[in-house]
C-alpha positions as CSV (number, residue, x, y, z in Angstrom):
1,X,0.0,0.0,0.0
2,X,2.9,2.4,0.8
3,X,4.5,1.7,-2.5
4,X,1.2,2.4,-4.3
5,X,1.0,5.7,-2.4
6,X,4.6,6.6,-3.4
7,X,3.8,5.9,-7.1
8,X,0.5,7.8,-6.9
9,X,2.2,10.9,-5.4
10,X,5.0,10.7,-8.0
11,X,7.7,10.8,-5.3
12,X,10.9,8.8,-5.3
13,X,10.8,7.2,-1.8
14,X,8.8,6.7,1.4
15,X,10.9,9.5,2.9
16,X,9.7,12.0,0.3
17,X,6.1,10.9,0.9
18,X,6.5,11.4,4.6
19,X,8.1,14.8,4.1
20,X,5.4,15.9,1.7
21,X,2.7,14.9,4.1
22,X,4.5,16.7,7.0
23,X,4.7,19.9,4.8
24,X,1.2,20.0,3.3
25,X,-1.1,17.9,5.5
26,X,0.5,18.6,9.0
27,X,2.9,21.5,8.9
28,X,0.9,24.5,7.5
29,X,-2.4,23.6,9.0
30,X,-0.7,23.2,12.4
31,X,1.0,26.6,11.9
32,X,-2.4,28.3,11.2
33,X,-4.0,26.6,14.3
34,X,-1.1,27.6,16.5
35,X,-1.3,31.2,15.3
36,X,-5.1,31.4,15.9
37,X,-4.9,29.9,19.5
38,X,-2.2,31.6,19.9
39,X,0.4,29.1,21.0
40,X,4.1,30.0,20.5
41,X,5.6,26.5,21.3
42,X,3.2,24.7,18.9
43,X,3.9,27.4,16.3
44,X,7.6,27.0,16.7
45,X,7.4,23.2,16.2
46,X,5.1,23.5,13.2
47,X,7.4,26.1,11.6
48,X,10.4,23.9,12.1
49,X,8.6,21.0,10.5
50,X,7.7,23.1,7.4
51,X,11.2,24.4,7.1
52,X,12.8,21.0,7.4
53,X,10.3,19.3,5.0
54,X,10.7,22.0,2.4
55,X,14.5,21.7,2.6
56,X,14.5,17.9,2.4
57,X,12.1,17.8,-0.6
58,X,14.1,20.4,-2.6
59,X,17.4,18.7,-1.9
60,X,15.8,15.5,-3.3
61,X,14.3,17.5,-6.2
62,X,11.0,15.9,-5.5
63,X,8.5,15.7,-8.4
64,X,5.6,16.5,-6.1
65,X,6.9,19.6,-4.4
66,X,8.2,21.0,-7.7
67,X,4.7,20.7,-9.1
68,X,3.1,22.6,-6.2
69,X,3.7,25.9,-8.1
70,X,1.2,24.7,-10.7
71,X,-1.5,25.1,-8.0
72,X,-0.1,28.4,-6.7
73,X,1.7,26.8,-3.8
74,X,5.3,27.2,-5.1
75,X,8.3,27.6,-2.9
76,X,8.2,31.5,-2.7
77,X,4.5,31.4,-1.9
78,X,5.0,28.9,0.9
79,X,7.6,31.1,2.5
80,X,5.4,34.2,2.1
81,X,2.4,32.3,3.7
82,X,4.6,31.2,6.6
83,X,5.6,34.9,7.2
84,X,2.0,36.0,7.0
85,X,1.0,33.4,9.6
86,X,3.8,34.8,11.8
87,X,2.2,38.3,11.5
88,X,-1.1,36.7,12.4
89,X,0.4,35.1,15.5
90,X,1.8,38.5,16.6
91,X,-1.5,40.1,16.1
92,X,-3.3,37.4,18.1
93,X,-0.8,38.0,20.9
94,X,-1.8,41.7,21.0
95,X,1.4,43.0,19.5
96,X,-0.2,44.5,16.4
97,X,0.3,48.2,17.3
98,X,3.9,48.2,18.4
99,X,7.0,49.5,16.6
100,X,8.4,46.0,16.4
101,X,5.3,44.8,14.6
102,X,5.5,47.5,11.9
103,X,9.3,47.0,11.6
104,X,8.7,43.2,11.1
105,X,6.1,43.8,8.4
106,X,8.3,46.3,6.7
107,X,11.2,43.8,6.8
108,X,9.1,41.1,5.1
109,X,8.0,43.6,2.4
110,X,11.6,44.8,1.8
111,X,12.9,41.2,1.8
112,X,10.4,40.3,-0.8
113,X,11.7,43.1,-3.0
114,X,15.3,42.0,-2.4
115,X,14.2,38.5,-3.6
116,X,12.9,40.0,-6.8
117,X,16.2,41.9,-7.4
118,X,18.3,38.8,-6.5
119,X,16.2,36.5,-8.8
120,X,16.6,39.0,-11.7
121,X,20.4,39.1,-11.2
122,X,20.7,35.3,-11.1
123,X,18.5,35.0,-14.3
124,X,20.6,37.6,-16.1
125,X,23.9,36.0,-15.1
126,X,22.7,32.6,-16.4
127,X,21.3,34.1,-19.6
128,X,24.6,36.0,-20.2
129,X,26.7,32.9,-19.5
130,X,24.6,30.8,-21.8
131,X,26.6,31.3,-25.0
132,X,25.0,31.1,-28.4
133,X,27.4,28.2,-29.1
134,X,29.1,25.7,-26.8
135,X,32.2,23.9,-27.9
136,X,34.7,21.3,-27.1
137,X,38.2,21.1,-28.6
138,X,37.8,24.6,-30.1
139,X,40.1,27.3,-28.7
140,X,37.6,30.1,-28.6
141,X,39.4,31.6,-25.6
142,X,42.2,32.9,-27.9
143,X,39.7,35.1,-29.6
144,X,37.2,36.0,-26.9
145,X,37.6,36.4,-23.1
146,X,35.4,34.0,-21.1
147,X,35.7,34.7,-17.3
148,X,35.3,32.1,-14.6
149,X,31.8,31.1,-13.6
150,X,30.3,32.3,-10.3
151,X,30.9,29.9,-7.4
152,X,28.5,27.0,-7.4
153,X,27.6,28.2,-3.8
154,X,26.2,31.4,-5.3
155,X,24.0,30.0,-8.1
156,X,23.1,26.4,-7.2
157,X,19.5,26.5,-5.7
158,X,20.0,30.2,-5.3
159,X,16.3,31.0,-4.9
160,X,15.9,28.5,-2.1
161,X,19.0,29.9,-0.3
162,X,17.8,33.4,-0.6
163,X,14.3,32.5,0.8
164,X,15.9,30.8,3.8
165,X,17.6,34.0,4.8
166,X,14.2,34.9,6.4
167,X,15.2,32.5,9.3
168,X,16.9,35.2,11.4
169,X,13.9,37.5,11.4
170,X,11.5,34.6,11.8
171,X,13.3,33.2,14.8
172,X,13.9,36.7,16.2
173,X,10.3,37.5,15.9
174,X,9.3,34.4,17.8
175,X,11.8,35.1,20.5
176,X,10.6,38.7,20.9
177,X,7.0,37.5,21.1
178,X,7.9,34.8,23.7
179,X,10.2,37.0,25.9
180,X,8.4,40.3,25.4
181,X,11.7,42.0,24.2
182,X,11.9,43.6,20.8
183,X,15.7,43.3,20.7
184,X,15.8,39.8,19.3
185,X,13.4,40.7,16.5
186,X,15.4,43.8,15.7
187,X,18.6,41.7,15.4
188,X,16.7,39.3,13.2
189,X,15.6,42.1,10.9
190,X,19.1,43.5,10.5
191,X,20.5,40.0,9.9
192,X,17.9,39.0,7.3
193,X,18.1,42.3,5.3
194,X,21.9,42.5,5.7
195,X,22.5,38.9,4.5
196,X,19.9,39.3,1.7
197,X,21.5,42.5,0.5
198,X,25.0,41.0,0.7
199,X,23.9,37.9,-1.3
200,X,22.5,40.3,-4.0
201,X,25.5,42.6,-4.1
202,X,28.0,39.8,-4.6
203,X,26.3,38.9,-7.8
204,X,26.7,42.4,-9.4
205,X,30.4,41.9,-10.6
206,X,29.2,39.1,-12.9
207,X,27.2,41.5,-14.9
208,X,29.5,44.5,-14.6
209,X,33.2,44.6,-15.1
210,X,35.8,42.0,-15.9
211,X,33.8,39.0,-14.6
212,X,31.0,39.8,-17.1
213,X,30.5,37.1,-19.8
214,X,31.1,38.0,-23.4
215,X,28.3,39.1,-25.7
216,X,26.7,36.7,-28.1
217,X,28.0,38.6,-31.0
218,X,31.6,38.4,-29.9
219,X,31.3,34.6,-29.3
220,X,29.8,34.1,-32.8
221,X,32.6,36.2,-34.3
222,X,35.2,34.1,-32.5
223,X,33.5,30.9,-33.8
224,X,33.6,32.3,-37.4
225,X,37.3,33.1,-37.0
226,X,38.0,29.6,-35.8
227,X,36.0,28.0,-38.7
228,X,38.0,30.1,-41.3
229,X,41.2,28.9,-39.8
230,X,40.3,25.2,-39.3
231,X,38.4,24.8,-42.6
232,X,36.3,21.7,-41.7
233,X,35.7,19.2,-44.5
234,X,33.4,16.5,-43.0
235,X,30.6,17.2,-40.5
236,X,28.8,14.7,-38.3
237,X,25.4,16.4,-37.5
238,X,23.2,15.3,-34.6
239,X,20.0,16.4,-32.9
240,X,18.1,14.4,-30.3
241,X,17.0,14.0,-26.7
242,X,19.6,13.5,-23.9
243,X,18.8,9.7,-23.9
244,X,19.9,9.5,-27.6
245,X,23.5,10.7,-27.0
246,X,24.6,7.1,-27.5
247,X,23.6,7.5,-31.2
248,X,26.3,10.1,-31.7
249,X,28.8,8.6,-29.3
250,X,29.0,5.5,-31.3
251,X,30.5,7.5,-34.2
252,X,33.1,9.5,-32.3
253,X,36.0,7.0,-32.8
254,X,35.2,6.8,-36.5
255,X,35.2,10.6,-36.8
256,X,38.6,10.7,-35.1
257,X,40.0,8.3,-37.7
258,X,38.8,10.1,-40.8
259,X,41.2,11.2,-43.5
260,X,39.6,14.6,-43.7
261,X,39.2,17.4,-41.2
262,X,36.2,16.5,-39.1
263,X,33.7,18.6,-37.1
264,X,30.8,17.5,-34.9
265,X,27.7,19.7,-34.9
266,X,25.2,19.2,-32.1
267,X,21.9,21.0,-31.6
268,X,21.0,20.2,-28.0
269,X,23.0,21.2,-24.9
270,X,21.9,18.1,-23.0
271,X,23.5,15.9,-25.7
272,X,26.8,17.9,-25.4
273,X,26.7,17.2,-21.7
274,X,26.5,13.5,-22.4
275,X,29.0,13.4,-25.2
276,X,31.8,10.9,-24.6
277,X,35.4,12.2,-24.6
278,X,36.8,12.9,-28.1
279,X,39.6,14.8,-29.8
280,X,37.3,15.9,-32.6
281,X,36.2,19.6,-32.6
282,X,32.6,19.9,-31.4
283,X,30.2,22.8,-31.7
284,X,26.7,22.8,-30.2
285,X,24.4,25.4,-31.9
286,X,20.9,25.3,-30.4
287,X,19.6,28.2,-32.5
288,X,18.6,27.4,-36.1
289,X,19.4,30.9,-37.2
290,X,22.9,30.8,-35.7
291,X,23.6,27.4,-37.4
292,X,22.5,28.7,-40.8
293,X,24.7,31.7,-40.4
294,X,27.9,29.7,-39.6
295,X,30.5,29.6,-42.3
296,X,30.6,26.0,-43.3
297,X,31.6,26.7,-46.9
298,X,34.6,24.4,-46.7
299,X,32.5,21.4,-45.7
300,X,31.9,18.9,-48.5
301,X,30.3,16.0,-46.7
302,X,27.6,16.1,-43.9
303,X,26.8,12.8,-42.1
304,X,23.5,12.3,-40.2
305,X,23.1,9.8,-37.4
306,X,19.3,10.3,-37.0
307,X,16.3,11.3,-39.0
308,X,15.0,14.4,-37.1
309,X,13.3,17.6,-38.1
310,X,16.2,19.8,-37.3
311,X,18.3,18.2,-40.0
312,X,16.7,20.6,-42.4
313,X,18.8,23.4,-41.0
314,X,21.9,21.8,-42.6
315,X,20.3,19.9,-45.4
316,X,19.4,23.3,-47.0
317,X,23.1,23.9,-47.8
318,X,23.8,22.8,-51.4
319,X,27.6,23.2,-51.3
320,X,27.9,19.9,-49.3
321,X,26.6,16.5,-50.0
322,X,24.5,14.8,-47.4
323,X,24.7,11.1,-46.3
324,X,22.5,9.3,-43.8
325,X,24.6,6.9,-41.7
326,X,22.1,6.2,-39.0
327,X,22.9,4.7,-35.6
328,X,22.4,1.0,-36.3
329,X,21.5,-1.4,-39.1
330,X,18.4,-3.4,-38.5
331,X,15.1,-4.7,-40.1
332,X,13.0,-2.3,-38.0
333,X,10.6,-0.1,-40.0
334,X,12.5,3.0,-38.7
335,X,15.6,1.8,-40.6
336,X,13.8,2.4,-44.0
337,X,12.2,5.7,-43.2
338,X,11.0,7.5,-46.4
339,X,12.5,10.7,-44.9
340,X,15.8,9.3,-46.1
341,X,15.0,10.4,-49.6
342,X,16.2,13.9,-48.7
343,X,19.9,12.7,-48.5
344,X,22.2,12.4,-51.4
345,X,23.3,9.0,-50.2
346,X,22.2,6.4,-47.7
347,X,25.1,4.4,-46.2
348,X,24.5,0.8,-45.0
349,X,26.7,-1.8,-43.4
350,X,26.3,-4.5,-46.0
351,X,24.3,-5.9,-48.9
352,X,21.3,-6.5,-46.6
353,X,20.8,-2.8,-46.2
354,X,20.8,-2.2,-49.9
355,X,18.2,-5.0,-50.4
356,X,16.1,-3.7,-47.6
357,X,15.7,-0.3,-49.4
358,X,14.9,-2.0,-52.7
359,X,12.1,-4.1,-51.1
360,X,10.4,-1.2,-49.3
361,X,10.5,1.0,-52.4
362,X,10.1,4.4,-50.6
363,X,12.1,6.4,-53.1
364,X,15.7,5.7,-52.1
365,X,17.4,4.7,-55.4
366,X,19.8,1.8,-55.5
367,X,22.6,3.9,-56.9
368,X,22.4,6.2,-53.9
369,X,22.9,3.3,-51.4
370,X,26.6,2.8,-50.4
371,X,27.9,-0.2,-48.4
372,X,30.5,1.0,-45.9
373,X,30.5,-1.7,-43.2
374,X,30.2,-0.9,-39.5
375,X,33.5,0.6,-38.2
376,X,32.1,0.8,-34.7
377,X,32.1,-3.0,-34.3
378,X,35.8,-3.3,-33.9
379,X,35.6,-3.6,-30.1
380,X,33.4,-6.7,-30.4
381,X,35.5,-9.9,-29.9
382,X,34.5,-12.7,-32.3
383,X,34.2,-16.3,-31.4
384,X,33.3,-18.3,-28.3
385,X,34.8,-16.9,-25.1
386,X,36.8,-18.9,-22.7
387,X,34.9,-19.3,-19.4
388,X,35.5,-21.0,-16.1
389,X,32.0,-20.7,-14.7
390,X,28.4,-20.8,-15.8
391,X,27.5,-19.4,-19.3
392,X,26.2,-15.9,-19.5
393,X,23.1,-15.0,-21.5
394,X,22.4,-11.3,-22.3
395,X,18.8,-10.2,-22.5
396,X,18.8,-6.8,-24.4
397,X,15.3,-5.9,-25.5
398,X,14.7,-2.8,-27.5
399,X,12.4,0.0,-26.3
400,X,8.6,0.3,-26.9
401,X,8.9,2.7,-29.9
402,X,6.7,5.7,-30.7
403,X,3.6,3.5,-31.3
404,X,2.1,0.4,-29.7
405,X,2.9,-2.0,-32.6
406,X,3.2,-5.5,-31.0
407,X,6.5,-6.2,-32.7
408,X,8.3,-3.2,-31.2
409,X,9.6,-4.9,-28.1
410,X,9.4,-8.2,-26.3
411,X,9.6,-6.5,-22.9
412,X,5.9,-6.6,-22.1
413,X,4.7,-9.8,-23.8
414,X,7.7,-12.0,-23.3
415,X,10.2,-10.4,-21.0
416,X,9.2,-12.2,-17.8
417,X,8.9,-15.5,-19.6
418,X,12.4,-15.2,-21.0
419,X,14.0,-14.2,-17.7
420,X,12.1,-16.8,-15.6
421,X,13.1,-19.6,-18.0
422,X,16.7,-18.6,-18.0
423,X,16.7,-18.3,-14.2
424,X,15.1,-21.8,-13.9
425,X,17.3,-23.5,-16.5
426,X,18.3,-27.1,-15.6
427,X,21.9,-26.2,-15.8
428,X,22.6,-22.8,-14.3
429,X,23.3,-19.7,-16.4
430,X,24.1,-16.1,-15.5
431,X,21.5,-13.5,-16.7
432,X,22.5,-10.0,-17.7
433,X,19.6,-7.7,-18.3
434,X,20.4,-4.5,-20.3
435,X,17.4,-2.6,-21.6
436,X,17.4,0.1,-24.2
437,X,18.1,3.6,-22.8
438,X,14.6,4.8,-24.0
439,X,12.7,2.0,-22.2
440,X,9.7,3.3,-20.4
441,X,10.0,6.9,-21.7
442,X,6.8,6.7,-23.6
443,X,4.8,3.7,-22.4
444,X,3.9,3.2,-18.7
445,X,3.4,-0.5,-19.4
446,X,6.9,-0.8,-20.6
447,X,8.2,1.0,-17.6
448,X,6.3,-1.3,-15.3
449,X,7.5,-4.4,-17.2
450,X,11.1,-3.1,-16.8
451,X,10.6,-2.6,-13.1
452,X,9.3,-6.1,-12.7
453,X,12.2,-7.6,-14.6
454,X,14.7,-5.6,-12.6
455,X,13.1,-6.9,-9.4
456,X,13.1,-10.5,-10.7
457,X,16.8,-10.4,-11.7
458,X,17.8,-8.7,-8.4
459,X,15.9,-11.2,-6.3
460,X,17.5,-14.1,-8.2
461,X,20.9,-12.6,-7.7
462,X,20.2,-12.3,-3.9
463,X,19.0,-15.9,-3.8
464,X,22.0,-17.2,-5.7
465,X,24.4,-15.3,-3.3
466,X,23.0,-17.4,-0.5
467,X,23.3,-20.7,-2.4
468,X,26.3,-22.7,-1.0
469,X,26.8,-24.1,-4.5
470,X,28.1,-20.8,-5.8
471,X,31.4,-19.8,-4.2
472,X,32.3,-16.1,-3.9
473,X,36.0,-15.1,-3.8
474,X,35.6,-12.2,-1.3
475,X,39.2,-11.1,-1.5
476,X,39.2,-10.9,-5.3
477,X,35.8,-9.1,-5.4
478,X,36.9,-6.6,-2.8
479,X,40.2,-6.0,-4.5
480,X,38.3,-5.3,-7.8
481,X,35.9,-2.9,-6.1
482,X,38.8,-1.0,-4.5
483,X,40.4,-0.8,-7.9
484,X,37.1,0.4,-9.4
485,X,36.9,3.2,-6.8
486,X,40.4,4.3,-7.5
487,X,39.8,4.4,-11.2
488,X,36.5,6.3,-10.8
489,X,38.2,8.9,-8.5
490,X,41.0,9.4,-11.1
491,X,38.4,9.7,-13.9
492,X,36.5,12.3,-11.9
493,X,39.7,14.2,-11.3
494,X,40.6,14.2,-15.0
495,X,37.2,15.3,-16.0
496,X,37.1,18.1,-13.5
497,X,34.3,16.7,-11.4
498,X,33.3,18.7,-8.3
499,X,34.8,22.0,-9.5
500,X,33.0,25.3,-10.0
501,X,32.2,25.8,-13.7
502,X,29.4,26.0,-16.2
503,X,28.9,25.6,-20.0
504,X,30.9,28.8,-20.7
505,X,33.9,27.5,-18.7
506,X,33.6,24.1,-20.4
507,X,33.7,25.9,-23.8
508,X,36.7,27.9,-22.7
509,X,38.7,25.0,-21.2
510,X,37.3,22.1,-23.2
511,X,40.3,21.6,-25.5
512,X,41.4,18.0,-25.2
513,X,44.8,17.3,-23.8
514,X,46.0,14.3,-25.7
515,X,47.9,13.0,-22.8
516,X,44.8,13.2,-20.6
517,X,42.7,11.8,-23.4
518,X,44.9,8.8,-23.7
519,X,45.0,8.3,-20.0
520,X,41.2,8.4,-19.8
521,X,41.0,5.8,-22.6
522,X,43.3,3.5,-20.7
523,X,41.4,4.1,-17.4
524,X,38.1,3.3,-19.1
525,X,39.5,0.0,-20.4
526,X,40.7,-0.8,-16.9
527,X,37.4,0.3,-15.4
528,X,35.6,-2.2,-17.7
529,X,37.9,-5.0,-16.6
530,X,37.6,-4.1,-12.9
531,X,33.8,-3.8,-13.2
532,X,33.3,-7.4,-14.4
533,X,35.7,-8.6,-11.6
534,X,33.8,-6.7,-8.9
535,X,31.2,-9.4,-8.6
536,X,31.3,-13.1,-9.1
537,X,31.1,-14.5,-12.7
538,X,27.8,-16.3,-11.8
539,X,26.0,-13.2,-10.4
540,X,22.9,-12.1,-12.3
541,X,23.1,-8.4,-13.1
542,X,20.8,-5.5,-14.2
543,X,22.8,-3.0,-16.3
544,X,21.0,0.3,-17.0
545,X,23.7,2.9,-16.9
546,X,25.8,4.3,-19.7
547,X,28.6,1.9,-18.7
548,X,29.5,-0.8,-19.2
549,X,28.8,-0.4,-22.9
550,X,26.6,-2.7,-24.8
551,X,29.6,-4.1,-26.7
552,X,31.3,-4.8,-23.4
553,X,28.2,-6.9,-22.4
554,X,28.6,-8.7,-25.7
555,X,32.1,-9.6,-24.9
556,X,31.3,-11.2,-21.5
557,X,28.2,-13.1,-22.9
558,X,27.9,-16.5,-24.5
559,X,24.6,-15.8,-26.1
560,X,22.0,-13.0,-26.5
561,X,18.2,-12.7,-26.6
562,X,16.9,-9.5,-28.2
563,X,14.3,-8.0,-30.5
564,X,14.4,-6.8,-34.1
565,X,16.9,-3.9,-33.8
566,X,20.5,-2.9,-34.6
567,X,21.5,-4.7,-31.4
568,X,21.0,-8.0,-33.2
569,X,23.0,-7.0,-36.3
570,X,25.8,-5.8,-34.1
571,X,25.8,-9.0,-32.0
572,X,26.1,-11.1,-35.2
573,X,29.7,-9.7,-35.5
574,X,30.6,-11.8,-32.5
575,X,29.6,-15.0,-34.2
576,X,27.9,-16.3,-31.0
577,X,24.5,-17.9,-30.8
578,X,21.5,-15.6,-30.4
579,X,17.7,-15.6,-30.2
580,X,15.2,-13.1,-31.5
581,X,11.6,-12.8,-30.1
582,X,8.7,-12.9,-32.5
583,X,6.7,-10.7,-30.1
584,X,4.1,-9.9,-32.8
585,X,3.3,-13.6,-33.2
586,X,3.9,-13.7,-37.0
587,X,5.1,-17.3,-36.9
588,X,8.7,-18.5,-37.6
589,X,8.4,-18.6,-41.4
590,X,6.8,-15.1,-41.8
591,X,9.2,-13.7,-39.2
592,X,12.2,-14.9,-41.1
593,X,10.7,-13.6,-44.4
594,X,10.3,-10.1,-43.0
595,X,13.5,-9.9,-41.0
596,X,16.9,-10.7,-42.5
597,X,18.7,-10.7,-39.1
598,X,16.8,-13.7,-37.8
599,X,17.9,-16.1,-40.5
600,X,20.5,-17.5,-38.2
601,X,18.6,-17.0,-34.9
602,X,16.7,-19.2,-32.6
603,X,13.2,-17.7,-32.9
604,X,11.4,-17.4,-29.7
605,X,7.6,-17.2,-29.2
606,X,6.3,-15.0,-26.4
607,X,6.2,-18.1,-24.2
608,X,10.0,-18.5,-24.8
609,X,9.7,-22.3,-24.8
610,X,12.4,-22.5,-27.5
611,X,15.1,-21.2,-25.2
612,X,16.5,-24.6,-24.6
613,X,17.7,-24.7,-28.2
614,X,19.7,-21.6,-27.6
615,X,21.2,-22.9,-24.3
616,X,22.1,-26.2,-25.9
617,X,24.1,-24.3,-28.6
618,X,25.9,-22.4,-25.8
619,X,26.8,-25.5,-23.8
620,X,27.9,-27.7,-26.7
621,X,29.4,-26.4,-30.0
622,X,28.3,-29.7,-31.7
623,X,24.7,-28.7,-30.9
624,X,25.1,-25.3,-32.5
625,X,23.4,-26.1,-35.8
626,X,23.2,-22.4,-36.8
627,X,26.9,-21.6,-36.7
628,X,27.4,-21.8,-40.5
629,X,24.3,-19.7,-41.1
630,X,25.6,-17.0,-38.7
631,X,28.9,-16.8,-40.7
632,X,27.1,-16.3,-44.0
633,X,24.7,-13.8,-42.4
634,X,27.5,-11.8,-40.9
635,X,28.9,-11.0,-44.3
636,X,25.5,-10.3,-45.8
637,X,24.6,-7.9,-43.0
638,X,27.9,-6.2,-42.1
639,X,30.0,-6.6,-45.3
640,X,33.2,-8.5,-45.9
641,X,36.1,-8.3,-43.4
642,X,38.4,-7.0,-46.2
643,X,39.0,-4.2,-46.9
644,X,38.4,-3.1,-43.3
645,X,35.2,-1.1,-42.7
646,X,37.1,2.1,-41.8
647,X,38.9,2.0,-45.2
648,X,35.6,1.6,-46.9
649,X,34.1,4.4,-44.8
650,X,36.9,6.8,-45.7
651,X,36.6,5.9,-49.3
652,X,32.9,6.7,-49.2
653,X,33.6,10.1,-47.6
654,X,36.2,10.9,-50.3
655,X,33.9,9.8,-53.2
656,X,31.0,11.9,-51.9
657,X,33.3,14.9,-51.4
658,X,34.3,14.7,-55.0
659,X,30.6,14.8,-56.0
660,X,30.2,17.9,-53.9
661,X,33.2,19.5,-55.6
662,X,32.0,18.6,-59.0
663,X,28.6,20.1,-58.3
664,X,30.1,23.3,-57.0
665,X,32.4,23.7,-60.0
666,X,29.5,23.2,-62.3
667,X,27.5,25.9,-60.5
668,X,30.5,28.2,-60.7
669,X,30.9,27.7,-64.4
670,X,27.2,28.3,-64.9
671,X,27.4,31.5,-62.9
672,X,24.8,30.3,-60.4
673,X,24.9,31.4,-56.7
674,X,27.0,29.0,-54.6
675,X,24.7,29.0,-51.6
676,X,21.1,29.3,-50.5
677,X,20.3,32.8,-49.5
678,X,20.0,33.2,-45.7
679,X,16.4,34.4,-46.0
């Protein structure tokens, strides 16, 4: 019942639910009753409860308390109401006509005015320090001065901090009422107005003088200066939600290894925040007008990792050629989106992608499809892994998609059946559950299914830990965890974690130090190794964070169960057995006909009764009847191993750049304008 109440109230824990009840149901009503009685001790206790509950809920960033402003009960209103109730208490105590009473009311009014000035200054500082572009690996600081950010203590939760400066006058007022001496109230008034004024004054230098952030015009001019000097040739363009950052992260290493000068263009600040470390210059341009005014005249090839509306802001530029590279290669309907007709070329991993476009016939011509392989798959180790313990099966379902098509994901219809059968297998296996990052973002049913699966896997892990048949090397596990902590501390140190700074400072200081970059790469490899050693090889695990990466999960698994998605195509690179769920109930024959990637898969129904075939192939290579089919399918889906995918990718970039040059030369000879007018 408590958990139901927690979900209904949209709070994160029982503690938040108790604090919310103490604030809304108990605190303020008790405060009013105490003022009307009047009863100073009761009033003091009720006030302390409301202050404490408010502070706790805001530190937890509670959904419930943040939504109180929608019903005119926001943070500032709650503080104002508490102050008004204090005025009521003093009036009920017969102090309504004294000098102290008037001074207290005047203090509250003045303090409210100070809050408005303080809030305006904070907003102006944040606006001023929100640059029109944010960058990484671009030395804008040589062309424009970007001062240090205000201390985190000044701006973090600044509104709440300012409001809490009413505590001196509030406590002083209560003491004066209780003791009958105005001295304490007077001291409280001086302290509240003095501290509020000081908090406001210390912000002024960040809007006036050398600490002031540069103007938008100067930053854009600096960006243009850098572009003219760098002369980028190939752009990776990306727009999407914060959860989709993995879609651009998967291309970073490929961009670093291009034969041309690369540039990454992002459209959302939240994606920049989640961008993995890279040595490639990155510019985030949220404003469409700013993007269209950037000088990208030297760019000849633009690569797109997602089909989104904001692509139009770059697609409108005719001096470059545009290629859709996507963020995976699968038989999902989204992989053959008719939107892709807008690109000059569509790049696929292998022959399967070309055939897919031919079958759907949505306007993408065969001559515009280019097979480039999948350069990102290099980290996936091919072949059966050596293991000393139980085999590991990875369950990696895709998300629910934008509609409720039954074939989108197996999570709701088959997820529990799959996991329960794996957990109950005659010969033990280890289950890794890694859902898609978008899981549950659209469908409450998918979120609930994910929560049930998480609980199921965690309960099984706890039960196995108590099983005497599974031995845990405590010393080795503890050593790995200590190593993990050391690595994480060093990574935080290298990334500047815990220091004052903001996006403007990150833009100023965000030029990659190659020595540090190499160290981070080594540390991440060590982190991954230590992570898998930080718990026994037989321990079931739910993996929902950004790390370990999906490919790392591939490398420690002996088989995988998934849905129709690029995850399946990528796993095929490992050569290991895999199963795909026919969650729409098409039947095996029709499922294979519609989906190339399942030709070498064990096909599961929603009941998952076919799992034993997959487990048999994992345990005994002789029982792996689909091994040959997987080898053939790998080449069809992902292309030949030679020449290497990166070589083919670079060749495709060079060929497309030549097409762009030919077009531009033709336009120049014809006397046509080189670019689309800005209007």
